[in-house]
C-alpha positions in Angstrom: 0.0 0.0 -0.1 1.4 3.4 -1.0 1.5 6.1 1.4 -0.3 9.4 0.7 2.8 11.3 -0.8 3.8 8.4 -2.9 0.2 8.1 -4.3 0.1 11.9 -5.1 3.6 11.6 -6.8 2.3 8.8 -8.8 -0.8 10.8 -9.8 1.6 13.7 -10.8 3.6 11.3 -13.0 0.3 10.0 -14.5 -0.7 13.6 -15.4 2.7 14.3 -17.0 2.5 11.0 -19.0 -1.0 11.5 -20.3 -1.7 15.4 -20.1 -0.2 16.1 -23.4 -2.9 14.5 -25.5 -6.5 15.5 -25.4 -7.5 11.8 -26.3 -6.5 11.0 -22.8 -9.1 13.2 -21.1 -11.2 10.5 -20.0 -8.4 8.5 -18.3 -7.2 11.8 -16.7 -10.7 12.6 -15.5 -11.1 9.0 -14.1 -7.8 9.4 -12.3 -9.1 12.8 -10.9 -12.3 11.1 -9.6 -10.4 8.2 -8.1 -7.9 10.5 -6.4 -10.7 12.7 -5.0 -12.4 9.5 -3.5 -9.2 8.6 -2.0 -8.6 11.8 -0.5 -12.3 11.9 0.8 -11.4 8.7 2.8 -8.3 10.3 4.1 -9.8 13.6 5.3 -13.2 14.8 4.0 -13.2 18.2 5.7 -12.7 20.7 2.7 -11.6 23.4 5.1 -8.6 21.5 6.4 -8.0 19.3 3.4 -6.9 21.9 0.7 -5.8 19.3 -1.7 -9.3 17.7 -1.7 -10.8 21.1 -2.2 -8.5 22.0 -5.1 -9.4 18.6 -6.5 -13.0 19.4 -6.2 -12.6 22.8 -8.0 -10.7 21.2 -10.9 -13.4 18.7 -11.2 -16.3 21.0 -11.0 -14.8 23.9 -13.0 -12.1 22.9 -15.5 -13.2 19.4 -16.2 -16.8 20.5 -16.6 -15.9 23.4 -18.9 -13.7 21.1 -21.1 -16.6 18.6 -21.4 -19.0 21.3 -22.3 -16.8 22.9 -25.0 -15.7 19.6 -26.4 -19.1 18.3 -26.8 -19.9 21.2 -28.9 -17.0 20.8 -31.0 -16.6 17.0 -31.4 -14.1 17.3 -34.3 -12.1 20.1 -33.2 -11.8 19.3 -29.6 -11.1 21.8 -27.0 -7.4 22.1 -26.6 -7.1 25.2 -24.5 -9.7 24.0 -22.0 -7.9 20.6 -22.1 -4.6 22.3 -21.2 -6.5 24.4 -18.4 -7.7 21.2 -16.9 -4.3 19.5 -17.1 -2.6 22.5 -15.7 -5.1 22.7 -12.7 -4.8 19.1 -12.0 -1.0 19.1 -12.0 -1.0 22.2 -9.8 -3.2 20.4 -7.3 -0.9 17.6 -7.1 2.2 19.8 -6.9 0.7 22.0 -4.2 -0.1 18.8 -2.2 3.5 17.5 -2.5 5.1 20.7 -0.9 
C-alpha cells in the first residue's frame, strides 16, 4: 500500500505522461475522480484538506468546462480547455507535494 505522498507523486507522473494529448481526457478525468475519492477517505473536511478542495474545484470547474466545450466541437476538440484542466490538476498535485 502506497503512502499518501507516494500516491500523489504517482498521480503527478500520470498527469505528465497522459496530459499532453486531449484523447487521454477520460483517463485523466477517471484518475481525478479516483484521487478525489481516496482523499475523501483520508480527510473529507474541505476546510482543512486543501488538496481535496483543489481537486473538487478542478473537477467542478475545469473538467466540466472542458466537457461542455468539447461536446460542442466533437471534431475540433477543446485544446485550450484541456490544457487548463491538465494545468489545474497538475497544480493540485504539485501543491499537495510541497
